[in-house]
PQR file of N, CA, C, O and H, with PARSE charges and radii, in Angstrom:
ATOM      1  N   MET A   1     180.128 228.943  37.634 -0.4000 1.5000
ATOM      2  CA  MET A   1     181.147 227.910  38.813 -0.0000 2.0000
ATOM      3  C   MET A   1     182.178 227.527  37.472  0.5500 1.7000
ATOM      4  O   MET A   1     181.624 227.434  36.376 -0.5500 1.4000
ATOM      5  N   GLN A   2     183.543 227.326  37.545 -0.4000 1.5000
ATOM      6  CA  GLN A   2     184.409 227.935  37.057 -0.0000 2.0000
ATOM      7  C   GLN A   2     184.429 225.963  36.922  0.5500 1.7000
ATOM      8  O   GLN A   2     183.662 225.167  37.464 -0.5500 1.4000
ATOM      9  H   GLN A   2     183.993 227.402  38.435  0.4000 1.0000
ATOM     10  N   LYS A   3     185.434 225.729  36.133 -0.4000 1.5000
ATOM     11  CA  LYS A   3     185.460 224.265  35.691 -0.0000 2.0000
ATOM     12  C   LYS A   3     186.971 223.730  36.823  0.5500 1.7000
ATOM     13  O   LYS A   3     187.177 222.567  37.170 -0.5500 1.4000
ATOM     14  H   LYS A   3     186.057 226.375  35.693  0.4000 1.0000
ATOM     15  N   SER A   4     187.607 224.616  37.101 -0.4000 1.5000
ATOM     16  CA  SER A   4     188.397 224.013  38.152 -0.0000 2.0000
ATOM     17  C   SER A   4     187.418 223.781  39.335  0.5500 1.7000
ATOM     18  O   SER A   4     187.961 223.155  40.246 -0.5500 1.4000
ATOM     19  H   SER A   4     187.440 225.561  36.819  0.4000 1.0000
ATOM     20  N   GLN A   5     186.354 224.054  39.529 -0.4000 1.5000
ATOM     21  CA  GLN A   5     185.259 223.801  40.957 -0.0000 2.0000
ATOM     22  C   GLN A   5     184.664 222.487  40.072  0.5500 1.7000
ATOM     23  O   GLN A   5     184.274 221.497  40.691 -0.5500 1.4000
ATOM     24  H   GLN A   5     185.913 224.563  38.789  0.4000 1.0000
ATOM     25  N   LEU A   6     184.632 222.512  39.144 -0.4000 1.5000
ATOM     26  CA  LEU A   6     183.622 221.295  38.724 -0.0000 2.0000
ATOM     27  C   LEU A   6     184.461 219.584  38.751  0.5500 1.7000
ATOM     28  O   LEU A   6     184.047 218.495  39.147 -0.5500 1.4000
ATOM     29  H   LEU A   6     184.948 223.316  38.641  0.4000 1.0000
ATOM     30  N   ASP A   7     185.680 219.979  38.180 -0.4000 1.5000
ATOM     31  CA  ASP A   7     186.911 218.914  37.832 -0.0000 2.0000
ATOM     32  C   ASP A   7     187.285 219.165  39.598  0.5500 1.7000
ATOM     33  O   ASP A   7     188.414 219.039  39.123 -0.5500 1.4000
ATOM     34  H   ASP A   7     186.016 220.864  37.857  0.4000 1.0000
ATOM     35  N   SER A   8     187.422 219.350  40.849 -0.4000 1.5000
ATOM     36  CA  SER A   8     187.384 219.157  41.764 -0.0000 2.0000
ATOM     37  C   SER A   8     186.184 218.508  43.036  0.5500 1.7000
ATOM     38  O   SER A   8     186.132 218.251  44.239 -0.5500 1.4000
ATOM     39  H   SER A   8     186.506 219.452  41.235  0.4000 1.0000
ATOM     40  N   GLN A   9     185.395 218.480  41.877 -0.4000 1.5000
ATOM     41  CA  GLN A   9     183.805 218.380  42.964 -0.0000 2.0000
ATOM     42  C   GLN A   9     183.682 216.505  42.420  0.5500 1.7000
ATOM     43  O   GLN A   9     183.328 215.458  42.960 -0.5500 1.4000
ATOM     44  H   GLN A   9     185.437 218.690  40.900  0.4000 1.0000
ATOM     45  N   LEU A  10     184.290 216.990  40.851 -0.4000 1.5000
ATOM     46  CA  LEU A  10     183.891 215.293  40.672 -0.0000 2.0000
ATOM     47  C   LEU A  10     185.197 214.271  40.743  0.5500 1.7000
ATOM     48  O   LEU A  10     185.160 213.052  40.576 -0.5500 1.4000
ATOM     49  H   LEU A  10     184.577 217.842  40.412  0.4000 1.0000
ATOM     50  N   ALA A  11     186.184 214.964  40.991 -0.4000 1.5000
ATOM     51  CA  ALA A  11     187.406 214.436  41.915 -0.0000 2.0000
ATOM     52  C   ALA A  11     187.480 213.433  42.697  0.5500 1.7000
ATOM     53  O   ALA A  11     187.994 212.316  42.647 -0.5500 1.4000
ATOM     54  H   ALA A  11     186.213 215.954  41.127  0.4000 1.0000
ATOM     55  N   GLU A  12     186.403 214.487  44.006 -0.4000 1.5000
ATOM     56  CA  GLU A  12     186.262 214.608  45.574 -0.0000 2.0000
ATOM     57  C   GLU A  12     184.746 213.075  45.573  0.5500 1.7000
ATOM     58  O   GLU A  12     184.511 212.177  46.382 -0.5500 1.4000
ATOM     59  H   GLU A  12     185.986 215.395  44.046  0.4000 1.0000
ATOM     60  N   PHE A  13     184.016 213.512  44.136 -0.4000 1.5000
ATOM     61  CA  PHE A  13     183.417 212.246  44.276 -0.0000 2.0000
ATOM     62  C   PHE A  13     183.676 210.711  43.720  0.5500 1.7000
ATOM     63  O   PHE A  13     183.076 209.641  43.811 -0.5500 1.4000
ATOM     64  H   PHE A  13     184.206 214.242  43.479  0.4000 1.0000
ATOM     65  N   LEU A  14     184.638 211.082  43.227 -0.4000 1.5000
ATOM     66  CA  LEU A  14     184.716 209.278  41.868 -0.0000 2.0000
ATOM     67  C   LEU A  14     185.826 209.143  43.225  0.5500 1.7000
ATOM     68  O   LEU A  14     185.280 208.250  43.872 -0.5500 1.4000
ATOM     69  H   LEU A  14     185.126 211.952  43.154  0.4000 1.0000
ATOM     70  N   ARG A  15     187.166 209.568  44.060 -0.4000 1.5000
ATOM     71  CA  ARG A  15     187.113 208.966  45.604 -0.0000 2.0000
ATOM     72  C   ARG A  15     186.875 208.920  46.800  0.5500 1.7000
ATOM     73  O   ARG A  15     187.404 208.317  47.734 -0.5500 1.4000
ATOM     74  H   ARG A  15     187.610 210.294  43.534  0.4000 1.0000
ATOM     75  N   GLN A  16     185.944 209.675  46.709 -0.4000 1.5000
ATOM     76  CA  GLN A  16     184.824 208.623  48.106 -0.0000 2.0000
ATOM     77  C   GLN A  16     184.309 207.241  47.454  0.5500 1.7000
ATOM     78  O   GLN A  16     184.293 206.169  48.059 -0.5500 1.4000
ATOM     79  H   GLN A  16     185.514 210.164  45.950  0.4000 1.0000
ATOM     80  N   LYS A  17     183.722 207.516  45.587 -0.4000 1.5000
ATOM     81  CA  LYS A  17     183.262 206.080  45.604 -0.0000 2.0000
ATOM     82  C   LYS A  17     184.260 205.235  45.040  0.5500 1.7000
ATOM     83  O   LYS A  17     183.811 204.498  44.162 -0.5500 1.4000
ATOM     84  H   LYS A  17     183.735 208.386  45.096  0.4000 1.0000
ATOM     85  N   ARG A  18     185.655 205.099  45.310 -0.4000 1.5000
ATOM     86  CA  ARG A  18     186.470 204.305  44.735 -0.0000 2.0000
ATOM     87  C   ARG A  18     187.225 204.085  46.445  0.5500 1.7000
ATOM     88  O   ARG A  18     188.174 203.388  46.805 -0.5500 1.4000
ATOM     89  H   ARG A  18     186.020 205.698  46.023  0.4000 1.0000
ATOM     90  N   GLY A  19     186.663 204.659  46.922 -0.4000 1.5000
ATOM     91  CA  GLY A  19     186.958 203.725  48.970 -0.0000 2.0000
ATOM     92  C   GLY A  19     188.377 203.424  49.053  0.5500 1.7000
ATOM     93  O   GLY A  19     189.279 204.248  48.905 -0.5500 1.4000
ATOM     94  H   GLY A  19     185.891 205.224  46.630  0.4000 1.0000
ATOM     95  N   SER A  20     188.551 201.826  49.371 -0.4000 1.5000
ATOM     96  CA  SER A  20     189.201 200.873  49.233 -0.0000 2.0000
ATOM     97  C   SER A  20     189.879 200.523  48.259  0.5500 1.7000
ATOM     98  O   SER A  20     191.029 200.100  48.148 -0.5500 1.4000
ATOM     99  H   SER A  20     187.818 201.156  49.491  0.4000 1.0000
ATOM    100  N   MET A  21     188.795 200.805  47.313 -0.4000 1.5000
ATOM    101  CA  MET A  21     189.041 199.460  45.552 -0.0000 2.0000
ATOM    102  C   MET A  21     190.621 200.048  45.423  0.5500 1.7000
ATOM    103  O   MET A  21     191.131 201.131  45.710 -0.5500 1.4000
ATOM    104  H   MET A  21     187.860 201.149  47.403  0.4000 1.0000
ATOM    105  N   THR A  22     190.960 199.230  45.048 -0.4000 1.5000
ATOM    106  CA  THR A  22     192.403 199.607  43.859 -0.0000 2.0000
ATOM    107  C   THR A  22     192.037 200.164  42.627  0.5500 1.7000
ATOM    108  O   THR A  22     191.035 199.879  41.972 -0.5500 1.4000
ATOM    109  H   THR A  22     190.546 198.350  44.815  0.4000 1.0000
ATOM    110  N   TYR A  23     192.897 200.964  42.358 -0.4000 1.5000
ATOM    111  CA  TYR A  23     192.483 201.044  40.752 -0.0000 2.0000
ATOM    112  C   TYR A  23     191.999 200.724  39.976  0.5500 1.7000
ATOM    113  O   TYR A  23     191.201 201.469  39.407 -0.5500 1.4000
ATOM    114  H   TYR A  23     193.711 201.196  42.890  0.4000 1.0000
ATOM    115  N   ALA A  24     192.324 198.931  39.377 -0.4000 1.5000
ATOM    116  CA  ALA A  24     192.159 197.983  38.356 -0.0000 2.0000
ATOM    117  C   ALA A  24     190.931 198.214  39.200  0.5500 1.7000
ATOM    118  O   ALA A  24     190.133 198.976  38.653 -0.5500 1.4000
ATOM    119  H   ALA A  24     192.972 198.326  39.839  0.4000 1.0000
ATOM    120  N   GLN A  25     190.564 197.770  40.371 -0.4000 1.5000
ATOM    121  CA  GLN A  25     189.032 197.029  40.402 -0.0000 2.0000
ATOM    122  C   GLN A  25     187.656 198.558  40.023  0.5500 1.7000
ATOM    123  O   GLN A  25     186.574 198.446  39.447 -0.5500 1.4000
ATOM    124  H   GLN A  25     191.212 197.151  40.815  0.4000 1.0000
ATOM    125  N   PHE A  26     188.228 199.682  40.553 -0.4000 1.5000
ATOM    126  CA  PHE A  26     187.552 200.738  40.065 -0.0000 2.0000
ATOM    127  C   PHE A  26     187.267 201.184  38.953  0.5500 1.7000
ATOM    128  O   PHE A  26     186.241 201.744  38.566 -0.5500 1.4000
ATOM    129  H   PHE A  26     189.107 199.773  41.021  0.4000 1.0000
ATOM    130  N   SER A  27     188.688 200.794  38.160 -0.4000 1.5000
ATOM    131  CA  SER A  27     188.427 201.199  36.398 -0.0000 2.0000
ATOM    132  C   SER A  27     187.003 200.372  36.050  0.5500 1.7000
ATOM    133  O   SER A  27     185.892 200.813  35.756 -0.5500 1.4000
ATOM    134  H   SER A  27     189.522 200.339  38.475  0.4000 1.0000
ATOM    135  N   ARG A  28     187.749 198.261  36.287 -0.4000 1.5000
ATOM    136  CA  ARG A  28     186.608 197.398  36.379 -0.0000 2.0000
ATOM    137  C   ARG A  28     184.695 197.918  36.092  0.5500 1.7000
ATOM    138  O   ARG A  28     184.062 197.818  35.041 -0.5500 1.4000
ATOM    139  H   ARG A  28     188.651 197.903  36.526  0.4000 1.0000
ATOM    140  N   MET A  29     184.234 198.429  37.376 -0.4000 1.5000
ATOM    141  CA  MET A  29     183.406 199.286  37.713 -0.0000 2.0000
ATOM    142  C   MET A  29     182.502 200.298  36.624  0.5500 1.7000
ATOM    143  O   MET A  29     181.523 200.270  35.878 -0.5500 1.4000
ATOM    144  H   MET A  29     184.748 198.511  38.230  0.4000 1.0000
ATOM    145  N   THR A  30     183.776 201.351  37.204 -0.4000 1.5000
ATOM    146  CA  THR A  30     184.101 202.006  35.728 -0.0000 2.0000
ATOM    147  C   THR A  30     183.666 202.132  34.186  0.5500 1.7000
ATOM    148  O   THR A  30     182.755 202.744  33.628 -0.5500 1.4000
ATOM    149  H   THR A  30     184.571 201.373  37.810  0.4000 1.0000
ATOM    150  N   GLY A  31     184.630 201.352  33.765 -0.4000 1.5000
ATOM    151  CA  GLY A  31     184.083 201.274  32.340 -0.0000 2.0000
ATOM    152  C   GLY A  31     185.466 201.745  31.759  0.5500 1.7000
ATOM    153  O   GLY A  31     186.091 201.199  30.850 -0.5500 1.4000
ATOM    154  H   GLY A  31     185.370 200.855  34.218  0.4000 1.0000
ATOM    155  N   LEU A  32     185.866 203.025  32.568 -0.4000 1.5000
ATOM    156  CA  LEU A  32     187.389 203.606  32.346 -0.0000 2.0000
ATOM    157  C   LEU A  32     188.560 203.520  32.045  0.5500 1.7000
ATOM    158  O   LEU A  32     188.908 202.678  32.873 -0.5500 1.4000
ATOM    159  H   LEU A  32     185.358 203.468  33.307  0.4000 1.0000
ATOM    160  N   PRO A  33     189.540 203.779  31.422 -0.5600 1.5000
ATOM    161  CA  PRO A  33     191.690 202.913  32.038  0.2800 2.0000
ATOM    162  C   PRO A  33     191.422 203.433  33.486  0.5500 1.7000
ATOM    163  O   PRO A  33     190.567 204.128  34.035 -0.5500 1.4000
ATOM    164  N   ILE A  34     192.533 202.783  33.835 -0.4000 1.5000
ATOM    165  CA  ILE A  34     192.950 202.590  35.078 -0.0000 2.0000
ATOM    166  C   ILE A  34     194.141 204.141  34.779  0.5500 1.7000
ATOM    167  O   ILE A  34     194.475 204.448  35.924 -0.5500 1.4000
ATOM    168  H   ILE A  34     193.228 202.219  33.389  0.4000 1.0000
ATOM    169  N   SER A  35     194.466 204.603  34.319 -0.4000 1.5000
ATOM    170  CA  SER A  35     194.820 205.991  33.789 -0.0000 2.0000
ATOM    171  C   SER A  35     194.435 207.198  33.753  0.5500 1.7000
ATOM    172  O   SER A  35     194.887 208.335  33.892 -0.5500 1.4000
ATOM    173  H   SER A  35     194.195 204.354  33.389  0.4000 1.0000
ATOM    174  N   THR A  36     193.485 206.667  33.532 -0.4000 1.5000
ATOM    175  CA  THR A  36     192.420 207.836  33.353 -0.0000 2.0000
ATOM    176  C   THR A  36     191.509 207.898  34.620  0.5500 1.7000
ATOM    177  O   THR A  36     191.259 209.012  35.081 -0.5500 1.4000
ATOM    178  H   THR A  36     193.117 205.744  33.419  0.4000 1.0000
ATOM    179  N   ILE A  37     191.150 207.121  35.037 -0.4000 1.5000
ATOM    180  CA  ILE A  37     190.223 207.979  36.467 -0.0000 2.0000
ATOM    181  C   ILE A  37     192.010 207.927  37.408  0.5500 1.7000
ATOM    182  O   ILE A  37     191.852 208.673  38.375 -0.5500 1.4000
ATOM    183  H   ILE A  37     191.353 206.216  34.663  0.4000 1.0000
ATOM    184  N   PHE A  38     193.039 207.531  37.431 -0.4000 1.5000
ATOM    185  CA  PHE A  38     194.167 208.250  37.852 -0.0000 2.0000
ATOM    186  C   PHE A  38     194.329 209.628  38.279  0.5500 1.7000
ATOM    187  O   PHE A  38     194.408 210.156  39.388 -0.5500 1.4000
ATOM    188  H   PHE A  38     193.167 206.925  36.646  0.4000 1.0000
ATOM    189  N   ARG A  39     194.361 210.116  36.935 -0.4000 1.5000
ATOM    190  CA  ARG A  39     193.588 211.438  36.124 -0.0000 2.0000
ATOM    191  C   ARG A  39     192.732 212.417  36.682  0.5500 1.7000
ATOM    192  O   ARG A  39     192.825 213.441  37.359 -0.5500 1.4000
ATOM    193  H   ARG A  39     194.297 209.687  36.034  0.4000 1.0000
ATOM    194  N   LEU A  40     191.950 211.789  36.201 -0.4000 1.5000
ATOM    195  CA  LEU A  40     190.414 212.589  36.767 -0.0000 2.0000
ATOM    196  C   LEU A  40     190.616 212.434  38.359  0.5500 1.7000
ATOM    197  O   LEU A  40     190.299 213.577  38.687 -0.5500 1.4000
ATOM    198  H   LEU A  40     191.875 210.957  35.651  0.4000 1.0000
ATOM    199  N   VAL A  41     190.846 211.958  39.235 -0.4000 1.5000
ATOM    200  CA  VAL A  41     190.591 211.630  40.555 -0.0000 2.0000
ATOM    201  C   VAL A  41     192.143 212.856  40.976  0.5500 1.7000
ATOM    202  O   VAL A  41     192.093 213.744  41.826 -0.5500 1.4000
ATOM    203  H   VAL A  41     191.103 211.029  38.969  0.4000 1.0000
ATOM    204  N   ASN A  42     193.008 212.621  40.355 -0.4000 1.5000
ATOM    205  CA  ASN A  42     194.192 214.358  40.476 -0.0000 2.0000
ATOM    206  C   ASN A  42     194.040 215.816  39.892  0.5500 1.7000
ATOM    207  O   ASN A  42     194.879 216.714  39.960 -0.5500 1.4000
ATOM    208  H   ASN A  42     193.049 211.899  39.664  0.4000 1.0000
ATOM    209  N   GLY A  43     192.459 215.876  39.148 -0.4000 1.5000
ATOM    210  CA  GLY A  43     192.418 217.205  38.744 -0.0000 2.0000
ATOM    211  C   GLY A  43     193.326 217.262  37.858  0.5500 1.7000
ATOM    212  O   GLY A  43     193.737 218.419  37.768 -0.5500 1.4000
ATOM    213  H   GLY A  43     191.777 215.146  39.093  0.4000 1.0000
ATOM    214  N   GLN A  44     194.059 216.254  36.851 -0.4000 1.5000
ATOM    215  CA  GLN A  44     194.900 216.516  36.299 -0.0000 2.0000
ATOM    216  C   GLN A  44     193.811 216.192  34.465  0.5500 1.7000
ATOM    217  O   GLN A  44     194.501 216.476  33.486 -0.5500 1.4000
ATOM    218  H   GLN A  44     193.725 215.314  36.924  0.4000 1.0000
ATOM    219  N   GLN A  45     192.662 215.790  34.188 -0.4000 1.5000
ATOM    220  CA  GLN A  45     192.435 215.409  33.556 -0.0000 2.0000
ATOM    221  C   GLN A  45     190.727 215.917  33.772  0.5500 1.7000
ATOM    222  O   GLN A  45     190.168 216.028  34.863 -0.5500 1.4000
ATOM    223  H   GLN A  45     192.102 215.559  34.983  0.4000 1.0000
ATOM    224  N   SER A  46     190.062 216.196  32.319 -0.4000 1.5000
ATOM    225  CA  SER A  46     188.056 216.336  32.041 -0.0000 2.0000
ATOM    226  C   SER A  46     187.663 215.839  31.704  0.5500 1.7000
ATOM    227  O   SER A  46     188.320 215.094  30.976 -0.5500 1.4000
ATOM    228  H   SER A  46     190.516 216.106  31.433  0.4000 1.0000
ATOM    229  N   ILE A  47     186.342 215.621  31.759 -0.4000 1.5000
ATOM    230  CA  ILE A  47     185.980 214.030  31.021 -0.0000 2.0000
ATOM    231  C   ILE A  47     184.530 214.491  30.444  0.5500 1.7000
ATOM    232  O   ILE A  47     183.962 215.382  31.076 -0.5500 1.4000
ATOM    233  H   ILE A  47     185.808 216.225  32.350  0.4000 1.0000
ATOM    234  N   THR A  48     183.824 213.907  29.187 -0.4000 1.5000
ATOM    235  CA  THR A  48     183.594 214.289  28.425 -0.0000 2.0000
ATOM    236  C   THR A  48     181.393 214.396  29.594  0.5500 1.7000
ATOM    237  O   THR A  48     180.853 214.128  30.668 -0.5500 1.4000
ATOM    238  H   THR A  48     184.285 213.184  28.673  0.4000 1.0000
ATOM    239  N   LEU A  49     181.124 214.989  28.187 -0.4000 1.5000
ATOM    240  CA  LEU A  49     179.447 214.769  29.519 -0.0000 2.0000
ATOM    241  C   LEU A  49     179.295 213.435  29.105  0.5500 1.7000
ATOM    242  O   LEU A  49     179.305 212.616  30.023 -0.5500 1.4000
ATOM    243  H   LEU A  49     181.562 215.207  27.315  0.4000 1.0000
ATOM    244  N   GLY A  50     179.168 213.032  28.050 -0.4000 1.5000
ATOM    245  CA  GLY A  50     179.073 211.415  27.518 -0.0000 2.0000
ATOM    246  C   GLY A  50     179.941 210.289  28.564  0.5500 1.7000
ATOM    247  O   GLY A  50     179.487 209.643  29.508 -0.5500 1.4000
ATOM    248  H   GLY A  50     179.159 213.698  27.304  0.4000 1.0000
ATOM    249  N   LYS A  51     180.844 210.311  28.212 -0.4000 1.5000
ATOM    250  CA  LYS A  51     181.900 209.563  29.514 -0.0000 2.0000
ATOM    251  C   LYS A  51     181.160 209.717  30.640  0.5500 1.7000
ATOM    252  O   LYS A  51     181.066 208.664  31.272 -0.5500 1.4000
ATOM    253  H   LYS A  51     181.213 210.836  27.446  0.4000 1.0000
ATOM    254  N   LEU A  52     180.584 210.672  31.136 -0.4000 1.5000
ATOM    255  CA  LEU A  52     180.460 210.978  32.790 -0.0000 2.0000
ATOM    256  C   LEU A  52     178.913 210.596  32.928  0.5500 1.7000
ATOM    257  O   LEU A  52     178.607 210.305  34.084 -0.5500 1.4000
ATOM    258  H   LEU A  52     180.661 211.527  30.623  0.4000 1.0000
ATOM    259  N   ASP A  53     177.931 210.537  32.048 -0.4000 1.5000
ATOM    260  CA  ASP A  53     176.937 210.225  32.272 -0.0000 2.0000
ATOM    261  C   ASP A  53     176.996 207.953  31.752  0.5500 1.7000
ATOM    262  O   ASP A  53     175.926 207.398  32.000 -0.5500 1.4000
ATOM    263  H   ASP A  53     178.180 210.774  31.109  0.4000 1.0000
ATOM    264  N   ARG A  54     177.719 207.348  31.368 -0.4000 1.5000
ATOM    265  CA  ARG A  54     178.482 206.279  31.541 -0.0000 2.0000
ATOM    266  C   ARG A  54     178.689 205.929  32.496  0.5500 1.7000
ATOM    267  O   ARG A  54     177.896 205.100  32.942 -0.5500 1.4000
ATOM    268  H   ARG A  54     178.589 207.799  31.167  0.4000 1.0000
ATOM    269  N   VAL A  55     179.171 206.101  32.853 -0.4000 1.5000
ATOM    270  CA  VAL A  55     180.307 206.716  34.423 -0.0000 2.0000
ATOM    271  C   VAL A  55     179.621 207.095  35.487  0.5500 1.7000
ATOM    272  O   VAL A  55     180.217 207.164  36.562 -0.5500 1.4000
ATOM    273  H   VAL A  55     179.816 206.774  32.491  0.4000 1.0000
ATOM    274  N   LEU A  56     178.693 207.311  35.434 -0.4000 1.5000
ATOM    275  CA  LEU A  56     177.201 207.685  36.285 -0.0000 2.0000
ATOM    276  C   LEU A  56     176.351 206.693  36.689  0.5500 1.7000
ATOM    277  O   LEU A  56     175.929 206.342  37.791 -0.5500 1.4000
ATOM    278  H   LEU A  56     178.209 207.255  34.561  0.4000 1.0000
ATOM    279  N   ALA A  57     176.105 206.122  35.004 -0.4000 1.5000
ATOM    280  CA  ALA A  57     175.160 204.611  35.312 -0.0000 2.0000
ATOM    281  C   ALA A  57     175.150 203.557  35.370  0.5500 1.7000
ATOM    282  O   ALA A  57     174.214 202.781  35.182 -0.5500 1.4000
ATOM    283  H   ALA A  57     176.448 206.407  34.108  0.4000 1.0000
ATOM    284  N   ARG A  58     177.061 203.204  35.864 -0.4000 1.5000
ATOM    285  CA  ARG A  58     177.812 202.200  35.927 -0.0000 2.0000
ATOM    286  C   ARG A  58     177.754 201.614  37.431  0.5500 1.7000
ATOM    287  O   ARG A  58     177.598 200.463  37.840 -0.5500 1.4000
ATOM    288  H   ARG A  58     177.822 203.835  36.016  0.4000 1.0000
ATOM    289  N   LEU A  59     178.014 203.341  38.367 -0.4000 1.5000
ATOM    290  CA  LEU A  59     178.029 203.720  39.848 -0.0000 2.0000
ATOM    291  C   LEU A  59     176.075 203.525  40.217  0.5500 1.7000
ATOM    292  O   LEU A  59     175.574 202.984  41.202 -0.5500 1.4000
ATOM    293  H   LEU A  59     178.141 204.275  38.035  0.4000 1.0000
ATOM    294  N   LYS A  60     175.514 204.037  39.292 -0.4000 1.5000
ATOM    295  CA  LYS A  60     173.782 203.893  39.541 -0.0000 2.0000
ATOM    296  C   LYS A  60     174.297 205.273  40.657  0.5500 1.7000
ATOM    297  O   LYS A  60     174.710 205.109  41.805 -0.5500 1.4000
ATOM    298  H   LYS A  60     175.921 204.477  38.492  0.4000 1.0000
ATOM    299  N   CYS A  61     174.169 206.320  40.103 -0.4000 1.5000
ATOM    300  CA  CYS A  61     174.032 207.807  40.814 -0.0000 2.0000
ATOM    301  C   CYS A  61     174.068 208.426  39.526  0.5500 1.7000
ATOM    302  O   CYS A  61     174.455 208.083  38.409 -0.5500 1.4000
ATOM    303  H   CYS A  61     173.834 206.453  39.171  0.4000 1.0000
ATOM    304  N   LYS A  62     173.465 209.597  40.102 -0.4000 1.5000
ATOM    305  CA  LYS A  62     173.289 210.978  39.086 -0.0000 2.0000
ATOM    306  C   LYS A  62     174.246 212.043  38.643  0.5500 1.7000
ATOM    307  O   LYS A  62     175.438 212.314  38.783 -0.5500 1.4000
ATOM    308  H   LYS A  62     173.150 209.876  41.009  0.4000 1.0000
ATOM    309  N   LEU A  63     173.188 212.525  38.046 -0.4000 1.5000
ATOM    310  CA  LEU A  63     174.714 213.745  38.470 -0.0000 2.0000
ATOM    311  C   LEU A  63     173.969 214.629  39.153  0.5500 1.7000
ATOM    312  O   LEU A  63     174.429 215.601  38.554 -0.5500 1.4000
ATOM    313  H   LEU A  63     172.220 212.306  37.931  0.4000 1.0000
ATOM    314  N   SER A  64     173.196 215.115  39.913 -0.4000 1.5000
ATOM    315  CA  SER A  64     172.971 215.878  41.176 -0.0000 2.0000
ATOM    316  C   SER A  64     173.765 215.037  42.686  0.5500 1.7000
ATOM    317  O   SER A  64     173.647 215.645  43.750 -0.5500 1.4000
ATOM    318  H   SER A  64     172.822 214.326  40.400  0.4000 1.0000
ATOM    319  N   ASP A  65     174.550 213.650  42.693 -0.4000 1.5000
ATOM    320  CA  ASP A  65     175.452 213.567  43.587 -0.0000 2.0000
ATOM    321  C   ASP A  65     176.534 214.067  43.064  0.5500 1.7000
ATOM    322  O   ASP A  65     177.373 214.718  43.685 -0.5500 1.4000
ATOM    323  H   ASP A  65     174.646 213.157  41.829  0.4000 1.0000
ATOM    324  N   VAL A  66     176.559 213.839  42.113 -0.4000 1.5000
ATOM    325  CA  VAL A  66     178.070 215.134  42.181 -0.0000 2.0000
ATOM    326  C   VAL A  66     178.258 215.966  42.287  0.5500 1.7000
ATOM    327  O   VAL A  66     179.067 216.475  43.062 -0.5500 1.4000
ATOM    328  H   VAL A  66     175.877 213.310  41.609  0.4000 1.0000
ATOM    329  N   PHE A  67     177.681 216.370  41.655 -0.4000 1.5000
ATOM    330  CA  PHE A  67     177.461 217.899  41.945 -0.0000 2.0000
ATOM    331  C   PHE A  67     176.627 219.240  42.738  0.5500 1.7000
ATOM    332  O   PHE A  67     175.410 219.058  42.715 -0.5500 1.4000
ATOM    333  H   PHE A  67     177.024 215.957  41.025  0.4000 1.0000
ATOM    334  N   ASP A  68     176.936 220.202  43.250 -0.4000 1.5000
ATOM    335  CA  ASP A  68     176.543 220.084  44.384 -0.0000 2.0000
ATOM    336  C   ASP A  68     174.605 221.493  43.715  0.5500 1.7000
ATOM    337  O   ASP A  68     173.503 221.799  44.170 -0.5500 1.4000
ATOM    338  H   ASP A  68     177.925 220.350  43.269  0.4000 1.0000
ATOM    339  N   GLU A  69     175.346 221.738  42.648 -0.4000 1.5000
ATOM    340  CA  GLU A  69     174.366 223.256  42.526 -0.0000 2.0000
ATOM    341  C   GLU A  69     173.912 222.932  41.032  0.5500 1.7000
ATOM    342  O   GLU A  69     173.724 223.771  40.151 -0.5500 1.4000
ATOM    343  H   GLU A  69     176.241 221.489  42.279  0.4000 1.0000
ATOM    344  N   VAL A  70     173.760 221.422  40.911 -0.4000 1.5000
ATOM    345  CA  VAL A  70     173.094 220.276  38.960 -0.0000 2.0000
ATOM    346  C   VAL A  70     171.495 220.648  39.872  0.5500 1.7000
ATOM    347  O   VAL A  70     170.417 220.291  39.399 -0.5500 1.4000
ATOM    348  H   VAL A  70     173.913 220.741  41.627  0.4000 1.0000
TER
END
């Protein structure tokens, strides 16, 4: 799987999880700055595995919830 596919899957996952929440609300929930969330959702930034692990823990999700082929 290419990086762009992984970034796209993560972006889609974050958009779904955010739902109707504001970026500020989702920022508090995930522990990520608003600017980082915006860039992740728009595919403009990648995330480290450590940060992704912390975000998923805060969202009570698993890596397999984000990536189809994990």
